[in-house]
FIKOLVEX-469582 format. One line per 4 residues: number of its first residue (from 1); for each residue x, y, z of N, C-alpha, C. Coordinates in pm, whole numbers. Each point is the difference from the previous one (the first is absolute). Layout:
NUM) X:Y:Z:X:Y:Z:X:Y:Z ~ ...
//
This chain:
1) -405:-270:960:-41:136:28:-137:-2:68 ~ -3:-50:122:-128:-13:66:-56:133:44 ~ -131:1:26:-66:124:43:-83:-32:122 ~ 28:69:110:-74:-23:123:-129:80:-7
5) -109:-71:-27:-127:66:-32:-59:72:119 ~ -30:129:-15:-77:75:97:-147:-38:-18 ~ -70:-19:109:-140:-40:-9:-83:115:-56 ~ -56:-18:-118:-86:100:-61:-140:-56:-12
9) -99:89:20:-139:-43:-19:-25:-28:-148 ~ -105:-75:-27:-34:-30:-140:-32:129:-76 ~ -57:98:70:-31:128:-65:128:71:-42 ~ 98:4:91:127:63:-34:68:-74:-116
13) -5:-132:4:62:-78:-108:-64:31:-135 ~ -133:8:-3:-69:25:-127:31:140:-53 ~ 11:97:92:32:138:-42:146:8:-47 ~ 91:-62:74:141:0:-41:17:-67:-136
17) -66:-112:-20:8:-72:-127:-51:87:-114 ~ -114:66:22:-59:86:-104:92:117:-34 ~ 61:60:102:90:113:-24:122:-44:-80 ~ 60:-113:38:120:-47:-71:-33:-33:-145
21) -110:-68:-23:-34:-38:-138:-39:121:-83 ~ -62:99:63:-32:124:-73:129:77:-32 ~ 94:2:94:125:72:-24:84:-70:-107 ~ -2:-134:-2:69:-75:-105:-57:39:-137
25) -131:14:-5:-66:32:-126:19:145:-41 ~ -11:94:95:-4:143:-33:134:71:16 ~ 81:-45:94:125:68:28:-19:130:75 ~ -118:22:59:-31:124:70:-46:-31:142
29) 10:98:94:-56:-20:133:-150:-34:-8 ~ -47:-82:90:-138:-49:-4:-77:57:118 ~ -116:57:-27:-82:60:104:-126:-79:29 ~ -73:42:102:-121:-72:42:-109:5:-107
33) -8:112:-73:-103:14:-104:18:-106:-109 ~ 125:-20:-41:27:-102:-103:-38:-139:53 ~ 35:-28:124:-28:-133:56:-151:-26:4 ~ -79:101:30:-145:-17:5:-60:-16:-138
37) 44:83:-94:-64:5:-132:54:-104:-98 ~ 131:-25:5:62:-88:-100:36:-138:54 ~ 39:-8:128:42:-129:55:-113:-70:75 ~ -116:67:6:-119:-59:63:23:-45:145
41) 76:82:74:19:-29:142:-129:39:74 ~ -63:-96:70:-135:24:56:0:69:136 ~ 78:108:14:3:73:126:-17:149:-30 ~ -37:73:102:-17:145:-19:134:67:-21
45) -6:121:-56:123:75:-25:75:27:129 ~ -72:32:108:64:28:129:69:-125:55 ~ -67:-114:-13:59:-126:48:127:-32:-78 ~ -6:16:-131:118:-29:-84:116:92:37
49) -31:129:19:106:95:35:63:-35:135 ~ -81:-40:96:52:-39:132:90:-123:-11 ~ -45:-97:-79:80:-122:-17:131:31:-73 ~ -6:90:-99:121:39:-73:99:69:94
53) -53:84:89:87:70:96:66:-100:94 ~ -75:-101:44:57:-102:89:103:-85:-73 ~ -28:-34:-126:97:-76:-79:129:80:-21 ~ -16:132:-12:119:86:-12:79:-1:131
57) -69:8:114:68:-2:130:73:-132:20 ~ -56:-108:-51:62:-132:13:116:-20:-98 ~ 16:93:-95:113:-8:-92:-29:-66:-133 ~ -128:-35:-27:-34:-68:-125:-25:98:-115
61) -35:124:34:-28:102:-100:83:125:27 ~ 17:80:-104:66:129:13:-86:105:-68 ~ 12:126:44:-74:110:-61:101:99:-58 ~ 17:0:-132:102:86:-63:-20:148:29
65) -128:45:1:-32:140:27:-118:4:97 ~ -14:110:71:-104:12:103:-139:-23:-56 ~ -27:53:-119:-135:-9:-56:-18:-120:-94 ~ 107:-76:-18:-7:-110:-96:-53:-127:64
69) -29:-100:-84:-34:-132:49:125:-71:49 ~ -12:-130:20:113:-79:51:62:-87:-109 ~ 127:-33:22:71:-98:-83:55:-107:92 ~ 22:-121:-50:54:-107:86:145:29:38
73) 38:-42:119:140:3:42:63:-135:-36 ~ 130:-13:22:64:-131:-22:-64:-106:89 ~ -31:38:124:-65:-94:91:-136:-43:-54 ~ -73:97:-59:-129:-32:-60:13:-98:-115
77) 98:24:-88:23:-93:-112:40:-138:52 ~ 85:-3:102:43:-130:54:-118:-76:57 ~ -89:69:74:-119:-65:55:-90:-51:-113 ~ -13:81:-104:-83:-38:-116:54:-125:-66
81) 131:-3:-25:61:-115:-68:-10:-126:86 ~ 23:14:131:1:-118:87:-139:-48:39 ~ -100:90:-5:-131:-32:60:-120:19:-93 ~ 1:104:-82:-122:41:-69:-4:-28:-150
85) 117:-13:-64:2:-12:-145:-76:-126:-43 ~ -82:16:-104:-78:-112:-51:66:-61:-122 ~ -24:-128:-20:57:-68:-115:-52:61:-130 ~ 93:28:-90:-36:59:-129:-42:-113:-95
89) -119:15:-60:-49:-100:-94:46:39:-141 ~ 104:-69:-46:52:29:-133:-100:-48:-105 ~ -32:86:-95:-96:-36:-104:62:-105:-93 ~ -85:-69:-73:47:-100:-97:91:66:-103
93) -37:120:-42:82:73:-98:138:30:55 ~ 6:46:126:130:31:61:84:-126:16 ~ -63:-110:45:74:-125:18:54:-52:-133 ~ -82:8:-105:46:-44:-132:114:85:-52
97) -11:132:24:106:92:-43:131:-31:71 ~ -10:-29:128:119:-33:78:62:-129:-49 ~ -83:-101:-27:52:-127:-50:68:17:-135 ~ -60:86:-86:59:24:-132:139:61:12
101) 14:96:95:129:65:21:106:-99:51 ~ -44:-100:74:94:-96:57:35:-113:-95 ~ -81:-21:-103:12:-123:-80:101:7:-112 ~ 66:115:-18:95:14:-111:132:-67:36
105) 29:-111:-62:129:-69:12:50:-5:146 ~ -50:-94:75:33:-7:141:118:-93:31 ~ 86:-29:-97:108:-95:22:120:59:72 ~ 7:132:12:113:63:65:-46:82:121
109) 77:-10:108:-36:72:122:-4:151:-22 ~ 98:54:-74:1:144:-26:-128:44:-71 ~ -48:-84:-92:-123:34:-73:-121:-4:93 ~ -1:-97:90:-109:-9:97:-5:127:85
113) 116:40:51:4:119:86:-35:126:-78 ~ 47:9:-125:-33:116:-84:-150:9:-23 ~ -62:-113:-35:-144:0:-24:-78:32:127 ~ 47:-54:114:-68:26:127:8:149:35
117) 118:58:-21:21:143:29:-91:88:-86 ~ -3:-29:-131:-81:79:-92:-149:-17:29 ~ -40:-123:31:-141:-26:30:-42:72:128 ~ 85:-3:101:-33:64:128:-17:150:-18
121) 89:62:-76:-9:145:-21:-124:36:-82 ~ -25:-77:-106:-113:29:-88:-134:-18:72 ~ -11:-106:81:-127:-31:64:-32:95:116 ~ 103:48:69:-25:83:118:17:149:-25
125) 68:36:-109:31:139:-33:97:63:101 ~ 86:-84:58:106:47:88:134:-47:-57 ~ 109:38:66:133:-45:-39:23:-141:53 ~ 58:-86:-82:28:-137:42:149:-29:-15
129) 51:-85:87:140:-41:-6:8:-151:13 ~ 95:-59:-72:27:-142:17:142:-16:52 ~ 17:-95:89:131:-27:59:46:-138:-44 ~ 116:-4:-64:61:-126:-41:87:-49:114
133) -16:-125:45:80:-48:114:148:-7:-33 ~ 80:8:104:143:-7:-18:42:-139:-48 ~ 98:-8:-92:49:-131:-42:77:-68:113 ~ -9:-132:7:66:-73:108:152:5:-13
137) 50:51:-114:145:4:-21:67:116:72 ~ -79:96:54:59:114:70:70:-48:127 ~ 125:38:16:74:-34:122:82:121:45 ~ 43:-4:124:96:97:53:135:-71:8
141) 98:50:-72:129:-71:-4:95:43:109 ~ -26:116:65:89:45:106:-76:88:99 ~ 30:-20:127:-60:81:107:110:75:76 ~ -28:125:34:89:78:84:-84:73:105
145) 59:30:114:-69:77:103:83:122:36 ~ -71:109:31:65:123:44:-58:35:137 ~ 85:-11:103:-43:27:138:-19:151:19 ~ -115:40:56:-28:141:29:9:27:150
149) -77:-75:78:9:6:146:-54:-132:52 ~ -17:-12:133:-36:-131:54:-143:-44:-29 ~ -79:85:-67:-136:-40:-37:-28:17:-150 ~ 96:49:-76:-24:27:-142:119:-42:-86
153) -32:-60:-115:105:-31:-97:-62:-2:-140 ~ 83:3:-101:-44:-4:-139:38:-135:-60 ~ -95:-65:-62:25:-125:-71:16:33:-148 ~ 115:-33:-56:30:25:-142:-7:-133:-74
157) -78:-3:-109:-19:-123:-78:36:24:-145 ~ 94:-80:-50:41:9:-140:-69:-113:-76 ~ -92:37:-90:-83:-99:-70:75:-65:-115 ~ -50:-115:-42:63:-73:-110:-30:62:-134
161) -112:75:-11:-38:56:-130:64:137:-20 ~ 97:8:-86:68:125:-38:63:71:120 ~ 39:-78:101:66:57:118:-78:115:62 ~ -132:-12:2:-83:101:65:26:-5:151
165) 14:118:62:29:9:143:-121:60:71 ~ -47:-68:105:-111:48:80:43:12:146 ~ -50:102:68:30:17:142:-128:9:81 ~ 3:-52:121:-111:10:93:55:41:136
169) -60:103:58:38:38:136:-79:-86:96 ~ 70:-70:89:-63:-90:95:5:62:139 ~ -115:8:65:-8:52:137:-34:-115:93 ~ 80:-19:103:-20:-109:95:-69:49:127
173) -70:-89:67:-64:34:128:89:-39:117 ~ 121:-48:-32:95:-43:104:139:48:-42 ~ 93:-6:92:137:44:-28:80:-111:-68 ~ 78:39:-102:92:-94:-66:130:74:-30
177) 111:-61:34:129:65:-18:45:-5:-146 ~ 107:74:-31:56:-1:-135:47:-140:-37 ~ 54:-73:98:47:-136:-27:-115:-91:-46 ~ -117:17:63:-118:-79:-37:-43:33:-143
181) -3:128:-34:-44:43:-133:101:-43:-106 ~ 129:7:31:102:-47:-94:-13:-151:-22 ~ -27:-73:107:-16:-145:-12:-123:-35:-83 ~ -103:84:9:-122:-24:-78:30:-4:-149
185) 76:94:-51:32:0:-144:78:-126:-38 ~ 89:-44:88:78:-123:-26:-94:-121:-11 ~ -94:-10:94:-93:-114:0:-93:4:-121 ~ -51:119:-35:-88:12:-116:72:-43:-128
189) 126:37:-14:77:-40:-119:28:-150:-2 ~ 14:-60:117:23:-144:7:-125:-81:-29 ~ -115:46:50:-121:-83:-2:-107:43:-102 ~ -9:130:-33:-112:47:-82:44:55:-136
193) 121:52:-10:45:57:-127:-14:-102:-112 ~ -58:43:-112:-17:-87:-116:-128:-80:-1 ~ -79:5:108:-126:-75:5:-115:85:-55 ~ -94:-65:-68:-121:70:-44:-95:12:118
197) -104:79:-18:-97:21:108:-69:-131:40 ~ -18:-90:-98:-65:-128:29:92:-94:76 ~ 133:21:-9:96:-88:66:30:42:144 ~ -42:122:37:23:46:137:-113:-55:86
201) 10:-128:35:-107:-67:73:33:-8:149 ~ -83:-69:75:12:-1:146:131:-62:46 ~ 49:-101:-70:125:-64:41:117:95:-16 ~ -1:81:-110:105:100:-20:-5:104:111
205) -121:47:29:-16:103:103:46:-51:136 ~ -29:-128:30:43:-58:128:152:-8:10 ~ 65:-30:-112:147:-4:0:58:138:29 ~ -60:102:-63:46:137:23:-23:40:146
209) -117:-35:55:-29:32:140:100:-66:94 ~ 37:-125:-31:98:-73:83:134:73:1 ~ 42:48:-116:129:69:-10:-4:141:61 ~ -121:54:17:-14:136:55:-28:0:150
213) 9:-117:65:-18:-3:145:104:91:68 ~ -37:73:105:-130:0:70:-95:108:-48 ~ 3:33:-130:-90:102:-56:-83:-57:-117 ~ -71:-112:23:-74:-61:-112:-114:88:-52
217) -52:90:87:-114:84:-40:34:96:-111 ~ 128:26:-21:40:93:-106:-25:-61:-139 ~ -6:-133:-6:-10:-69:-129:-135:24:-67 ~ -109:-9:76:-133:21:-57:-15:138:-59
221) 55:101:69:-8:138:-48:74:14:-133 ~ 119:-61:-7:84:12:-120:-60:-78:-117 ~ -49:-120:26:-57:-82:-108:-122:68:-60 ~ -81:67:83:-114:75:-53:48:107:-98
225) 107:72:33:54:102:-90:55:-63:-128 ~ 58:-118:12:54:-70:-119:-115:-40:-93 ~ -109:-55:57:-118:-35:-80:-53:122:-75 ~ -17:112:74:-54:122:-61:89:47:-114
229) 131:-5:20:94:45:-103:-6:-87:-124 ~ -6:-132:19:-8:-90:-116:-129:23:-78 ~ -108:25:71:-126:29:-67:9:129:-80 ~ 63:102:59:17:128:-70:84:-16:-125
233) 107:-79:9:91:-16:-113:-65:-72:-117 ~ -87:-96:30:-54:-81:-108:-136:41:-50 ~ -72:83:75:-136:34:-36:-5:104:-112 ~ -108:-3:-75:-20:96:-107:-146:46:2
237) -20:131:-3:-136:55:-1:-26:68:-134 ~ -115:-29:-59:-44:68:-122:-135:65:26 ~ -22:113:-66:-115:86:31:-88:17:-123 ~ -131:6:24:-99:24:-106:-98:107:46
241) -32:93:-88:-105:98:29:39:107:100 ~ 129:38:0:43:105:92:-73:131:-26 ~ -32:26:-125:-70:123:-37:-144:4:54 ~ -52:-114:41:-138:-2:52:-12:80:130
245) 111:20:72:-5:78:124:-40:145:-26 ~ 30:48:-121:-22:142:-31:-147:39:7 ~ -91:-95:-16:-142:34:-4:-62:16:139 ~ 78:-32:106:-56:6:135:47:128:70
249) -93:76:60:36:129:63:101:-16:113 ~ 10:-120:59:96:-22:108:144:23:-46 ~ 21:-6:-132:137:15:-52:16:132:-76 ~ -79:100:35:7:127:-73:122:83:42
253) 58:-31:118:124:67:41:114:-51:-88 ~ 47:85:-90:95:-44:-104:131:-51:60 ~ 50:69:103:128:-41:59:-9:-139:62 ~ -109:-22:76:-19:-133:62:-18:-107:-105
257) -77:32:-104:-23:-98:-107:132:-36:-68 ~ 84:103:-26:130:-25:-62:85:-92:87 ~ -1:26:132:77:-84:92:-51:-143:-2 ~ -133:-16:-2:-57:-134:2:32:-74:-130
261) -16:69:-114:31:-62:-129:147:-39:-5 ~ 86:88:49:144:-28:3:29:-123:86 ~ -66:-9:116:20:-115:89:-42:-129:-68 ~ -115:3:-67:-50:-121:-67:91:-38:-117
265) 45:101:-77:83:-29:-116:139:-49:40 ~ 56:58:108:133:-44:44:-6:-136:69 ~ -111:-30:67:-34:-133:50:78:-49:120 ~ 117:57:31:83:-54:107:-72:-1:135
269) -65:112:35:-71:7:128:-117:-98:5 ~ -68:-16:-113:-111:-96:-6:49:-142:19 ~ 112:-33:-65:55:-135:12:41:-29:143 ~ 62:99:66:38:-17:140:-125:-24:86
273) -107:73:-30:-122:-12:80:-65:-137:-17 ~ -21:-43:-124:-72:-126:-23:87:-122:27 ~ 133:19:7:88:-115:26:-20:-53:142 ~ -64:79:87:-26:-46:136:-123:-90:8
277) -79:-9:-108:-121:-83:-1:39:-143:-36 ~ -44:-95:79:30:-141:-23:-56:-43:-135 ~ 85:-52:-93:-50:-40:-133:-97:-117:2 ~ -8:-74:111:-94:-111:7:-134:40:64
281) -12:126:42:-122:48:68:-114:9:-101 ~ -113:-65:31:-116:0:-89:-94:117:24 ~ 18:74:107:-94:107:34:20:123:-88 ~ -109:69:-29:7:129:-69:38:107:102
285) 104:77:-30:48:103:92:-56:136:-43 ~ -51:76:95:-56:133:-30:73:103:86 ~ 71:93:-67:74:105:69:-70:133:-29 ~ -57:61:103:-79:122:-16:77:120:54
289) 22:101:-84:62:124:44:135:-22:65 ~ 12:42:126:128:-8:70:42:-142:32 ~ -87:-98:-24:41:-140:17:98:-41:-110 ~ 3:74:-111:93:-31:-107:143:14:47
293) 85:-92:-45:139:0:42:83:104:-75 ~ -56:56:-109:66:106:-75:-70:131:37 ~ 76:95:60:-61:118:62:-82:84:-98 ~ 48:18:-123:-67:88:-95:-138:-54:-38
297) -28:-127:32:-130:-60:-32:-98:13:116 ~ 24:98:91:-85:11:118:-138:57:-29 ~ -28:38:-127:-137:39:-35:-62:-102:-97 ~ 57:-120:0:-43:-104:-94:-26:-130:73
301) -69:-90:-69:-17:-138:47:69:-92:-99 ~ 71:-99:53:56:-106:-85:-56:-134:46 ~ -58:-73:-96:-51:-134:28:90:-100:-72 ~ 52:-97:73:110:-87:-47:-37:-147:21
305) 28:-82:-100:-26:-144:16:102:-82:-77 ~ 52:-104:65:88:-93:-70:-80:-82:-100 ~ 61:-28:-115:-65:-80:-105:63:-137:-6 ~ -85:-102:-10:49:-137:-7:-47:-66:-129
309) 82:-92:-48:-33:-79:-119:25:-145:34 ~ -110:-78:2:15:-139:41:51:-15:141 ~ -34:93:87:42:-7:140:135:62:29 ~ 73:47:-102:132:61:18:-8:151:-19
313) 66:75:87:1:146:-12:87:43:-117 ~ -60:74:-94:76:46:-117:24:151:1 ~ -57:69:97:14:145:5:-113:59:81 ~ -26:127:-22:-106:69:74:-58:111:-85
317) -120:42:37:-67:112:-68:-38:102:107 ~ 13:127:-32:-39:106:92:-78:105:-76 ~ -102:57:63:-82:105:-59:10:123:91 ~ 31:115:-59:20:124:76:-99:105:-47
321) -63:68:94:-93:108:-32:-23:84:123 ~ -92:95:-7:-28:84:117:-61:-81:113 ~ 5:55:121:-59:-72:115:-148:-27:-19 ~ -70:85:-79:-143:-22:-26:-17:-96:-118
325) 86:-97:-8:-3:-103:-103:-131:-81:9 ~ -42:-53:-112:-116:-89:-2:47:-138:49 ~ 6:-15:132:60:-119:60:-70:-129:-44 ~ -130:4:-4:-76:-120:-35:39:-51:-139
329) 5:90:-97:34:-41:-136:146:-42:-13 ~ 89:75:65:143:-34:-9:27:-136:63 ~ -58:-26:117:20:-129:65:-56:-115:-84 ~ -116:23:-62:-59:-103:-87:89:-25:-121
333) 54:106:-59:86:-13:-118:128:-74:33 ~ 63:35:111:127:-61:35:-19:-147:39 ~ -113:-32:63:-29:-140:34:-30:-82:-126 ~ -75:60:-93:-31:-69:-126:128:-29:-78
337) 87:99:-10:129:-19:-68:79:-113:64 ~ 9:4:132:76:-100:74:-55:-140:-24 ~ -132:-15:7:-61:-133:-18:17:-51:-143 ~ -20:89:-99:13:-42:-140:142:-45:-32
341) 98:73:51:140:-35:-26:34:-134:67 ~ -44:-19:123:33:-123:72:-64:-123:-64 ~ -110:21:-73:-71:-112:-61:42:-28:-144 ~ 96:76:-54:45:-25:-137:55:-142:-11
345) -32:-66:-112:42:-140:-17:145:-12:-44 ~ 50:99:-74:137:-7:-50:92:69:100 ~ 79:-79:71:80:53:110:147:-1:-38 ~ 62:115:-15:144:4:-26:74:-64:116
349) 107:-73:-27:71:-69:107:135:62:30 ~ 16:130:-38:127:63:28:-21:130:77 ~ 99:34:84:1:127:73:-120:18:93 ~ -55:-110:48:-111:13:94:53:12:142
353) -73:71:82:40:22:138:-71:-103:86 ~ 70:-91:70:-68:-103:78:-72:60:119 ~ -112:-61:36:-70:43:120:89:-21:121 ~ -16:86:98:85:-7:120:-20:-134:72
357) -123:-52:-4:-27:-126:70:79:-116:-57 ~ 38:11:-130:70:-109:-65:151:18:0 ~ 48:114:50:144:22:2:65:-84:107 ~ 127:-30:-18:76:-67:105:34:103:105
361) -31:-36:120:32:89:111:84:-76:101
//
């Protein structure tokens, strides 16, 4: 999620940073008077107002009301996260508290994820979620295709677990006849049916591409959908501190809050969204507002990180809160959790997700 940085003067950066951090703290629009008196910005009121107006024109700030101060826009938050946020110095007390929460019986992966989820919510005062990786035993036992037109078809997948059926609508950038789409289901059943996600390696994909000549490009599109479906079928999300959202004014709209709580509790949309993230990716992912893959979360930020134990991915942790989240503290907490878990000496040797670099391809 790169950000193409607009060139801002150091003065604009310092004012934008002060406004965002004040808004995170107060939850209210921020004016020039506050910046001078409380944030110790060393410029005149007129200069600050001019800079705020220019930052608004550039899209980094918004003005909710004509006479009000400014609040950060999504673009402002993105610039802050990518450029201005400072490292949060976790106190000794906070670090010890976090370690204590993690140290309770770490012999089981579920317990590790539970402790990480509870610690993340307690330390940040936001909602936290843990994602349990899909078991390698998940397979698709049968594939079917439904031809719609020369650029669209439906892929039907019958899973091995309780005969769960999943469908994906596939849109092609090229023309393919009904005969090609019918042949695709035949080839998938011959070469991929019954294989786990770890067994669908490069040699398997090459065999499928060979059988799909002269349309090998269709295979990559379909395999991506198969990966996403297997991840959805096997993943499990658990939530901690959902009630913490109630204390933030951003969620005072009862109908929207109900929709968001329902989405988180039902979990299907969240699982679909996070299943697109590579489980071997070490980077912390930050989804701000409309960057979120779940539409109802467009007034929230979700920070997501895969968790590893002894170098193996065992799941992921996500923290959800308003866009004016305390990014510095949340990022420090999620990094501390990740590092502590990866350094645990007692490593369970079952149900671990291998790093992508070590998979057979």
